[in-house]
Each structure stands twice: as structure tokens, then as C-alpha cells.
C-alpha positions in Angstrom: -58.3 20.0 -30.2 -54.5 19.5 -30.3 -52.3 17.9 -32.9 -49.8 15.4 -31.4 -46.8 14.0 -33.4 -46.1 10.4 -32.3 -42.8 8.7 -33.5 -42.3 6.0 -30.8 -44.5 3.3 -29.2 -47.6 5.5 -29.8 -47.4 4.6 -33.5 -49.1 1.4 -32.5 -52.8 2.1 -33.1 -53.9 -0.9 -31.2 -51.9 0.2 -28.1 -53.4 3.7 -28.3 -56.9 2.4 -28.6 -56.4 -0.1 -25.7 -55.2 2.8 -23.5 -58.5 4.5 -24.2 -57.3 7.6 -26.1 -59.8 9.5 -28.0 -58.7 11.0 -31.3 -60.7 12.5 -34.0 -58.2 12.0 -36.8 -54.9 10.4 -37.6 -52.5 11.3 -40.4 -49.1 9.9 -41.6 -46.5 12.7 -41.3 -42.8 13.5 -41.5 -40.6 15.7 -39.3 -37.7 17.1 -41.3 -34.3 17.8 -39.7 -34.9 15.5 -36.8 -33.5 12.0 -36.2 -34.9 9.1 -34.2 -32.7 7.8 -31.4 -33.2 5.5 -28.4 -31.5 7.4 -25.6 -34.2 8.0 -22.9 -33.4 5.9 -19.9 -35.7 3.0 -19.1 -35.5 2.6 -15.3 -36.8 -0.9 -15.4 -34.1 -2.5 -17.6 -30.6 -1.2 -17.3 -29.0 -0.5 -20.7 -32.3 0.0 -22.5 -33.8 3.2 -23.8 -37.0 4.7 -25.2 -37.4 6.6 -28.4 -36.4 10.2 -28.7 -35.8 12.7 -31.4 -32.9 15.0 -31.8 -32.2 17.8 -34.2 -30.3 16.5 -37.2 -30.0 18.4 -40.5 -31.0 16.4 -43.6 -32.7 13.6 -41.4 -36.4 12.7 -41.3 -38.5 11.1 -38.7 -41.7 9.4 -39.8 -44.7 9.3 -37.5 -48.3 9.9 -36.9 -50.3 13.0 -36.1 -53.2 12.4 -33.8 -55.9 15.1 -33.3 -56.5 14.8 -29.5 -58.8 16.4 -27.0 -57.4 18.1 -23.9 -58.2 15.2 -21.5 -56.4 12.8 -23.8 -53.4 15.1 -23.9 -53.3 15.2 -20.1 -53.4 11.5 -19.9 -50.7 11.3 -22.5 -48.5 13.6 -20.4 -48.8 11.2 -17.5 -48.1 8.1 -19.6 -45.1 9.8 -21.3 -43.6 10.7 -18.0 -43.9 14.4 -18.6 -41.9 16.3 -17.4 -39.5 13.8 -15.7 -38.7 11.7 -18.8 -40.0 13.9 -21.7 -40.7 17.5 -22.2 -43.2 18.9 -24.7 -41.9 20.6 -27.8 -43.8 22.5 -30.6 -42.8 21.2 -34.1 -44.0 21.5 -37.7 -44.7 18.2 -39.3 -45.5 17.6 -42.9 -48.7 15.6 -43.9 -47.5 12.8 -46.1 -50.7 12.9 -48.2 -50.9 16.5 -49.2 -47.6 18.1 -48.0 -49.4 20.5 -45.7 -47.6 21.9 -42.6 -49.2 20.9 -39.4 -48.2 22.6 -36.1 -48.1 19.9 -33.4 -46.7 19.1 -30.0 -44.4 16.1 -29.5 -42.4 14.8 -26.6 -38.6 15.1 -26.6 -36.3 13.5 -24.0 -35.6 15.5 -20.9 -31.8 16.1 -20.9 -31.6 14.7 -17.3 -32.9 11.3 -18.5 -30.7 10.9 -21.6 -27.8 8.5 -21.8 -25.8 7.4 -24.8 -25.3 3.7 -25.8 -28.8 2.5 -24.9 -30.8 0.0 -27.0 -34.6 -0.4 -27.1 -36.2 -3.6 -26.0 -37.4 -5.9 -28.9 -41.0 -5.7 -27.7 -40.7 -1.9 -27.7 -39.5 -1.8 -31.3 -42.5 -3.9 -32.3 -44.8 -1.1 -31.3 -43.0 1.2 -33.8 -43.1 -1.4 -36.5 -46.8 -1.9 -36.0 -47.2 1.5 -37.8 -45.9 0.0 -41.0 -48.9 1.1 -43.2 -48.0 4.7 -42.4 -44.3 4.5 -43.2 -42.2 4.5 -46.2 -40.6 1.1 -47.0 -37.1 2.6 -46.5 -38.1 3.9 -43.0 -39.7 0.6 -42.0 -36.6 -1.3 -43.1 -34.4 1.1 -41.1 -36.5 0.4 -38.0 -36.4 -3.3 -38.5 -32.7 -3.2 -38.3 -32.4 -1.2 -35.0 -30.2 -3.2 -32.6 -32.4 -4.3 -29.7 -32.1 -6.0 -26.4 -34.3 -8.7 -24.7 -35.0 -8.4 -21.0 -32.3 -10.4 -19.2 -29.7 -9.4 -21.9 -29.1 -6.0 -20.4 -25.7 -5.0 -19.0 
């Protein structure tokens, strides 16, 4: 089994289940000294970006830790566009319930697919917001106020 830290669209449990992922546990977690940004290029809609995390002292990203089997991780690699869009990174997340450190893998934007000034699609942000029950109120409010774009509004 592998622990995977999700901070983007995979915080949407319904989406994860519909895609047929098998996980044996899920935990709310925090990743300290990282910041959520939307700078991974979306090839479909110009000017839009997918979630990414970047090192940032004194910042925190909230997310979920899924305990996955190897076949689900391989499928996740494909869906995340590994290694073209994202690369895998080992991180230490903190379980929000008991403060335990959990060693996980997560996906970080591949430098060749990063561009500044991108905004997420409104529908994409809804996936993140669907994880509300796992987030602090402050983090949820911050996500609610992320500037988004609708298809057709792109530059």
C-alpha cells in the first residue's frame, strides 16, 4: 500500500470513486511549508491551469491522504499526466486528527508545463471545494475566493 497526498481535484471523493479508484483509508492532512497555486498548463483551454504545490515557508496546503494499492497508483499516474504534466515527489504530511507524520507521494508540476498567470476553471475549483468536510473553515474560504475562469472567457 502507498500513501498519496491529494490537494487538487482528487479531493473530490465522488470523482475518485467514479473513476474506480480503490483506497483502503482516507485521512485529512496538512502539508507544511508548501503553497497551493494553479500554474500547470491546461492544454484544452488557453489561460487556465491545474493545481500545483510549490515550496513556501510558513504556508500550508490542506488535502487528503489516500491509502492506495499499486494498481490504483499506476492508474493515477496516467490520469495525472505523469511524467509530462506532473512528477512524483515524496512529502511528509501531518494527519489532522492526531498530528502523526505520514510519508506520502504527491504530484508536483513538471517545470516544463508551468506558466505564471493562469487561473483554474470554475468547474475545476468545485472539485477542490467538494472536500470541504476535510478542510478548515479558513482554508475553504480561501479556496472559495480563488479567481477562476469559465470556458470561453480564456484569453
